C-alpha positions as CSV (number, residue, x, y, z in Angstrom):
1,M,1.6,71.0,-10.8
2,A,4.4,68.8,-11.6
3,F,3.1,65.9,-9.0
4,D,0.8,63.2,-10.1
5,L,-2.1,63.7,-7.7
6,D,-4.3,60.9,-9.3
7,M,-1.4,58.3,-9.0
8,I,-0.6,59.3,-5.3
9,K,-4.6,58.8,-4.5
10,K,-4.4,55.4,-6.3
11,V,-1.3,54.4,-4.1
12,Y,-2.8,55.7,-0.8
13,N,-6.2,54.0,-1.5
14,N,-4.3,50.5,-1.9
15,Y,-2.3,51.2,1.3
16,G,-4.9,50.0,3.9
17,P,-5.9,46.8,2.4
18,R,-2.2,45.8,1.2
19,I,-1.0,46.5,4.7
20,E,-3.8,44.4,6.3
21,A,-3.0,41.7,4.0
22,A,0.8,41.9,4.8
23,R,0.0,41.8,8.6
24,K,-1.8,38.5,7.9
25,V,0.9,36.7,6.2
26,V,3.7,38.2,8.2
27,G,1.9,37.6,11.6
28,K,3.7,40.4,13.2
29,P,3.8,44.3,13.4
30,L,5.3,46.0,10.5
31,T,8.2,48.4,10.0
32,L,7.8,51.4,7.6
33,T,10.1,49.7,5.2
34,E,8.0,46.6,5.0
35,K,4.7,48.5,4.8
36,I,6.0,50.6,1.8
37,L,7.5,47.4,0.2
38,Y,4.3,45.1,0.6
39,A,2.1,48.2,-0.4
40,H,4.1,48.0,-3.9
41,L,4.2,44.5,-4.6
42,W,3.3,43.7,-8.5
43,E,1.1,41.0,-7.5
44,G,-1.1,43.4,-5.4
45,N,-2.3,42.0,-1.9
46,A,0.5,39.7,-0.1
47,T,-0.1,36.0,-0.4
48,Q,3.0,34.9,1.5
49,A,5.6,36.2,3.6
50,H,8.8,37.5,1.7
51,E,12.2,36.8,3.3
52,R,14.9,39.6,2.8
53,G,17.9,38.6,0.7
54,V,16.4,35.3,-0.1
55,T,12.9,35.6,-2.0
56,Y,12.6,37.1,-5.4
57,V,10.0,40.0,-5.4
58,D,8.6,41.9,-8.5
59,F,7.8,45.5,-7.2
60,A,5.7,48.3,-9.0
61,P,7.5,51.6,-8.3
62,D,5.6,54.8,-8.7
63,R,8.3,57.1,-10.5
64,V,11.6,56.9,-12.5
65,A,13.9,59.8,-12.4
66,M,17.0,59.9,-14.7
67,Q,19.9,62.2,-15.0
68,D,21.3,63.2,-18.4
69,A,24.4,61.0,-18.5
70,T,22.5,57.7,-17.6
71,A,19.2,58.6,-19.3
72,Q,20.7,58.3,-22.7
73,M,21.1,54.3,-22.5
74,A,18.0,53.9,-20.6
75,L,15.8,55.8,-23.2
76,L,17.6,54.2,-26.1
77,Q,16.6,50.9,-24.7
78,F,13.0,51.9,-23.7
79,M,12.5,53.0,-27.4
80,Q,12.9,49.3,-28.6
81,A,10.0,48.2,-26.1
82,G,7.4,49.2,-28.8
83,R,5.3,51.3,-26.0
84,P,3.7,54.7,-27.1
85,T,4.3,56.1,-23.6
86,V,6.0,55.4,-20.3
87,A,4.1,52.9,-17.9
88,V,4.9,55.1,-14.8
89,P,5.4,58.7,-14.5
90,S,9.2,59.4,-15.3
91,T,11.6,62.6,-15.6
92,V,14.8,63.4,-17.1
93,H,17.0,65.9,-15.5
94,C,19.9,67.5,-17.3
95,D,22.4,68.4,-14.4
96,H,25.4,65.8,-14.7
97,L,27.0,66.9,-17.9
98,I,27.2,70.5,-16.6
99,Q,31.1,71.1,-15.5
100,A,31.7,73.7,-13.0
101,K,34.8,75.8,-14.0
102,V,34.0,79.5,-14.3
103,G,30.8,80.6,-13.3
104,A,27.1,79.5,-13.4
105,D,26.1,81.5,-16.6
106,T,29.3,80.5,-18.6
107,D,29.3,77.3,-17.4
108,L,25.8,76.5,-18.7
109,E,26.4,78.1,-21.8
110,T,29.2,76.0,-22.5
111,A,27.3,72.9,-21.4
112,N,24.4,73.8,-23.8
113,T,27.0,74.1,-26.7
114,Q,29.2,71.0,-26.1
115,N,26.1,68.6,-25.2
116,K,23.4,70.1,-27.7
117,E,23.2,66.7,-29.4
118,V,22.5,65.1,-26.2
119,Y,20.1,67.5,-24.9
120,D,18.2,67.7,-28.1
121,F,17.8,63.9,-28.2
122,L,16.7,63.5,-24.5
123,A,14.2,66.4,-25.1
124,S,12.8,64.8,-28.2
125,V,12.4,61.5,-26.6
126,S,10.9,62.7,-23.6
127,N,8.4,64.6,-25.6
128,K,7.5,61.7,-27.7
129,Y,7.0,59.3,-24.7
130,G,5.3,61.5,-22.1
131,I,8.4,61.8,-20.1
132,G,9.0,65.1,-17.8
133,F,12.0,67.0,-19.2
134,W,14.2,69.3,-16.8
135,K,16.4,71.2,-19.2
136,P,19.9,72.2,-18.2
137,G,20.0,74.8,-15.3
138,A,16.7,73.5,-14.2
139,G,18.3,72.0,-11.0
140,I,19.9,69.1,-9.3
141,I,18.2,65.9,-10.0
142,H,17.5,64.8,-6.4
143,Q,16.7,68.2,-5.0
144,V,14.2,68.7,-7.9
145,V,12.5,65.4,-7.0
146,L,12.3,66.0,-3.2
147,E,10.8,69.5,-4.0
148,N,8.2,68.5,-6.9
149,Y,7.6,64.6,-6.9
150,A,8.7,62.6,-3.8
151,F,5.7,61.8,-1.5
152,P,5.4,59.7,1.8
153,G,5.0,56.2,1.1
154,G,6.0,56.2,-2.4
155,M,8.6,54.0,-4.2
156,M,10.8,55.5,-6.8
157,I,13.5,54.3,-9.1
158,G,16.4,56.7,-10.0
159,T,19.5,56.3,-12.2
160,D,21.3,58.6,-9.8
161,S,23.5,57.8,-6.8
162,H,21.6,60.5,-4.8
163,T,18.3,58.9,-5.6
164,P,17.7,58.1,-1.7
165,N,17.5,61.8,-0.9
166,A,13.7,61.3,-1.6
167,G,13.6,59.2,1.8
168,G,13.5,62.5,3.5
169,L,10.0,62.7,2.5
170,G,9.0,58.9,3.6
171,M,9.9,57.4,0.2
172,I,11.6,54.4,-0.6
173,A,13.8,55.5,-3.4
174,I,16.6,53.3,-4.8
175,G,19.4,54.2,-7.2
176,V,19.9,51.8,-10.2
177,G,21.4,51.3,-13.5
178,G,19.7,52.6,-16.7
179,A,18.6,49.2,-17.9
180,D,16.7,48.6,-14.7
181,A,15.1,52.2,-15.2
182,C,14.2,51.0,-18.8
183,D,12.4,48.0,-17.2
184,V,10.3,50.1,-15.0
185,M,9.4,52.6,-17.7
186,A,8.6,49.8,-20.1
187,V,6.5,47.3,-17.8
188,A,6.4,49.0,-14.1
189,G,8.1,46.2,-12.5
190,I,11.5,45.7,-11.1
191,L,13.1,42.4,-9.7
192,T,15.3,42.5,-6.7
193,V,18.3,40.5,-6.5
194,K,19.0,37.6,-4.4
195,G,21.1,37.9,-1.2
196,G,21.7,41.7,-1.9
197,T,24.6,43.1,0.2
198,G,22.7,46.3,1.0
199,A,20.3,47.1,3.6
200,I,17.4,49.5,4.1
201,V,18.0,52.1,6.9
202,E,15.1,53.2,8.8
203,Y,15.1,56.3,11.0
204,F,12.8,56.8,13.9
205,G,12.4,58.4,17.4
206,E,12.3,61.6,18.9
207,G,15.4,62.8,17.3
208,A,14.3,61.9,13.6
209,R,11.0,63.7,14.3
210,S,13.0,67.0,15.3
211,L,14.9,67.0,11.9
212,S,13.5,69.2,9.1
213,A,12.6,67.4,5.9
214,T,15.4,68.8,4.0
215,G,17.8,67.4,6.9
216,K,16.2,64.0,6.7
217,G,16.8,64.2,2.9
218,T,20.7,65.0,3.4
219,I,20.9,62.1,5.9
220,C,19.1,59.9,3.4
221,N,21.3,61.0,0.5
222,M,24.5,60.1,2.6
223,G,23.1,56.4,3.1
224,A,24.7,55.1,0.1
225,E,28.3,56.1,1.9
226,I,27.6,53.3,4.2
227,G,26.6,50.8,1.7
228,A,22.8,51.1,2.4
229,T,20.5,50.3,-0.7
230,T,18.2,53.4,0.4
231,S,17.2,55.0,3.5
232,V,13.8,56.3,4.8
233,F,12.1,58.5,7.5
234,G,8.4,58.1,8.8
235,Y,5.9,60.8,7.9
236,D,5.6,63.4,10.6
237,D,4.7,67.2,11.0
238,K,8.0,68.2,9.4
239,I,7.6,66.3,6.2
240,A,4.0,67.7,6.1
241,T,5.2,71.4,6.7
242,Y,7.8,71.0,4.1
243,L,5.0,69.6,1.4
244,K,2.7,72.6,2.3
245,G,6.0,74.9,1.8
246,T,6.5,73.3,-1.6
247,E,2.8,73.9,-2.8
248,R,1.8,70.4,-2.1
249,S,-0.8,70.8,0.5
250,E,-3.0,68.3,-1.3
251,I,-0.4,65.5,-0.7
252,A,-0.3,66.4,2.9
253,A,-3.8,66.3,3.2
254,L,-4.0,62.7,1.6
255,A,-0.8,61.5,3.7
256,D,-2.8,62.8,7.1
257,Q,-5.6,60.7,6.2
258,I,-3.5,57.4,6.4
259,K,-0.6,58.7,8.5
260,E,-0.6,55.3,10.6
261,H,0.4,53.4,7.4
262,L,3.5,56.0,6.7
263,T,5.3,55.1,9.9
264,G,6.2,51.8,11.5
265,D,3.8,50.3,14.1
266,D,3.9,51.3,17.5
267,E,5.0,47.9,18.9
268,V,8.0,48.2,16.3
269,Y,9.3,51.5,17.7
270,A,8.8,50.4,21.2
271,N,10.7,47.1,20.8
272,P,13.0,47.7,17.8
273,H,15.5,45.0,18.7
274,N,12.6,42.4,18.0
275,Y,12.0,43.8,14.6
276,F,15.2,45.2,13.0
277,D,18.4,43.5,12.0
278,Q,20.5,46.0,14.1
279,V,19.6,49.0,16.1
280,I,21.8,52.0,16.5
281,E,21.0,54.8,18.9
282,I,22.1,58.1,18.1
283,D,22.0,60.9,20.7
284,L,21.8,64.2,18.5
285,S,22.6,66.5,21.4
286,T,26.2,64.9,21.5
287,L,27.0,65.5,17.9
288,E,29.2,68.4,16.7
289,P,30.4,69.7,13.3
290,H,33.2,68.1,11.3
291,I,35.9,69.4,8.9
292,N,37.1,67.3,6.3
293,G,40.7,67.7,5.3
294,P,42.9,69.5,4.7
295,F,44.6,68.2,1.6
296,T,42.3,65.0,1.5
297,P,38.6,64.4,2.6
298,D,39.5,61.1,3.9
299,M,40.6,63.0,7.2
300,A,37.5,64.3,9.4
301,W,38.2,66.3,12.4
302,P,35.6,67.0,15.1
303,I,35.6,71.0,15.2
304,S,36.7,71.1,18.9
305,K,40.0,69.1,17.9
306,F,40.7,70.6,14.6
307,A,42.8,73.6,16.1
308,A,45.2,71.2,17.9
309,A,45.5,68.9,14.7
310,V,46.4,71.8,12.8
311,K,49.4,72.6,15.4
312,E,50.5,69.1,15.9
313,N,50.7,68.7,12.1
314,A,52.1,71.8,11.0
315,W,49.3,72.7,8.6
316,P,48.7,76.0,7.3
317,Q,46.6,78.1,9.7
318,T,45.0,80.3,7.1
319,L,42.0,79.3,5.3
320,E,42.5,80.2,1.6
321,V,39.9,78.2,-0.2
322,G,36.7,76.8,0.9
323,L,34.1,74.8,-1.3
324,I,30.5,74.9,-0.4
325,G,29.1,72.0,-2.3
326,S,25.6,71.8,-3.7
327,C,25.3,68.0,-4.3
328,T,24.5,66.6,-0.9
329,N,23.8,69.5,1.1
330,S,21.7,71.0,-1.7
331,S,18.8,72.5,0.0
332,Y,18.2,76.2,0.9
333,E,18.4,75.5,4.5
334,D,21.8,74.0,4.0
335,I,23.2,76.6,1.8
336,S,22.0,79.5,3.8
337,R,23.9,78.0,6.7
338,A,27.0,77.8,4.9
339,A,26.5,81.5,3.6
340,S,25.8,82.5,7.2
341,V,29.3,81.0,8.5
342,A,31.0,82.8,5.5
343,E,29.6,86.0,6.4
344,Q,30.6,85.8,10.2
345,A,34.1,84.7,9.0
346,V,34.5,87.7,6.9
347,I,33.2,90.2,9.6
348,K,35.7,88.7,12.2
349,N,38.3,88.9,9.6
């Protein structure tokens, strides 16, 4: 069992009292984002209302996740803290130093040879300080986190730009630098910056509830592309189903007991313009697939207009190379869809 059930129970036991205290000091219904942040105050129950972008606030995250490239400096700094073990559950994932050139087996063998000193160091430090170690080839960091560690209502700090992927399971997951990760591992607190340029994107509504948990994760993963600090979906049946499907039924059962705290208040979603800085309504039924390129990913074409664009620009009409990535759309659901499209193309050809 990879996840720390006792830690999650402790977090959930604090939710009721902390949210009740937050409502008293804020004096209004709370968004999901506010609930998670107030539930993770370093001070415990809120004694004052905090103003976004103005107030300095100490938070106590539940987890830390590091990829191999940034974990090196973070762990070197942590070793100077004098602690026998990390203050919060932490993991290291060896995925970034593997270069895709030939094929999975060959590339992994090359990475193990070229990066042996780094991997040995990370494994040794992880073993000494009680840090979970995911060896090369064990999986992509943000997908491993989604499948094993993320939980509704939690707060996580990660040293990877795709850390917000965990928002697909209702977690506030923020990507930071190695030094910030070191602070959390050493003292279990992190300080927000004053006047931060980012924002937290909170998804809600019928369309949000219709998306699979991995679909939600993909959307949260891309939030950084629009400058968001992180993104999050509220706990719902799709998230519960995913937790059960990834052998975490115990977490789903615990989340069901406090599910009213794992989404925004009803009043917030009934009158969102009164509680959010900006509200954007998206009709999922009007969206259509896009194709990026050719020649540059900066050009994106709706599939219905792509054929005309090819003719107008005299682009090659034969597709010679297609790349199916596993960085953002990294779930089995996403990969199986891409494989299905490829199979249909082969049959029609």
